[in-house]
N, C-alpha and C positions, 0 to 999 in steps of 0.2 A: 151642770146646768145646758150645756152649750149640747152636750148627746141628747140631752131632754126634748128637746126642742129638737132636733133633727125626727129625732124617732116623733114624736105629735107629727107634723109632716108626712114623712116618710106613711105614717100611718092613715091622715086622714088622704091625704093619694092614694095611698092602697083602696081606701074604704071607698072615693069616691069613681075609679078604674071599674071595682068592683058593679058598683052600680048603675055607669054604665054598659059592662058588659051583662049584664042583666038583659037591662033597657033594650042591647042589639043595636044602638047607636054607630056601638066602634065598628059592628060589621057592615051600617049603612056607607060609615065612612071608609069604610075599606073597599066595600063594591065604585064608591065614587071616585076614589081615589086612583080605582084599577080604568076605573073607563076613561077619566080624564088623563089619564097615559099613554094606553089604547089610541085614544081621539091625537094625543099628541106630535105620535108616528107616525098611524095608518091612517087619517082622520083627513077631511075634504082639506084641510090647510091646516096639513101634520108635514112631518121633516123629510116624509118616500115621497111626497106632492110637489113638497119648494128642490127637491131634487132632482127630481121627472120635468116639471117645468124650470127648469135652468139649463141641464140640457137641452130643452128644447129650444127655448132660445138664444141658448150657441150655432145649432143647425142653421136659427134662423139667421142670425147674422150670417154666420158661415156662408147661406143660402143667397144673402143681400153681398155679399159684396162678392158676390163670383155677378149676378144684374149690374152689378155696377159697373165691374170695369168690361162685360160687354156691351153698357151699356157708351161706354166710354170707346171699343173697340165700330161698333158702327158707329158713332159720330162723326170722327177722321174717318169714316169713309164715306160718310156721307158726304161732310167734308171735299174728300180730294175731287167729292165732284160740283159741289156748287161752283159756282155760274165763276167769282172769284180767283177762285185756287184750281183752275180744270184739268188735271191729271191724265193725260190721252192716251196713255199706257195701263190706268187703272180702266180709263171707259175702254178704249177697246177692250180688255181681260172682259170686261160686265158683259159687255156686251154678246160676244164671243158662247159664253156661257146662258146666260139669257137664254136668247135668239135662236145658239146651237146652231152657229155658220163658224167657217172656219177658212180662211183664204185662197185662191188660186192656188199660190206653190207648196198649199201642206195636204196634208198623207195626213188620214181620221185611223185608225188602229183599233176599237173596240176589246174590250177585254173588260169578263162579270166581273169580276175578282173586282175593282177597283168600284170605290162609293162613288154616289154621286155628292155632287158637293153645291 
């Protein structure tokens, strides 16, 4: 009795799949499946785009951190030149660099290999 029901269900399912195969419905479903799978991997919002954007975000965060460190260094230099806490040694060093001046008792040795600051 049970096997008869299973055989009847299997025959019905085979008939349905045969009709779907003849109508081309399975081909259409297959084409859509391939299309959506490719788009899920390589599409505008796919997996590869996700990995690309993730790497781009990490690079931007590293660049942001370097700019933050540079900003802090510049803020320290500005603080050394402020009126409330003037560092005379730093002021003299900056004046020499910016104005290109030397003291009377100093010698200047020019070297082409040294980078300008």
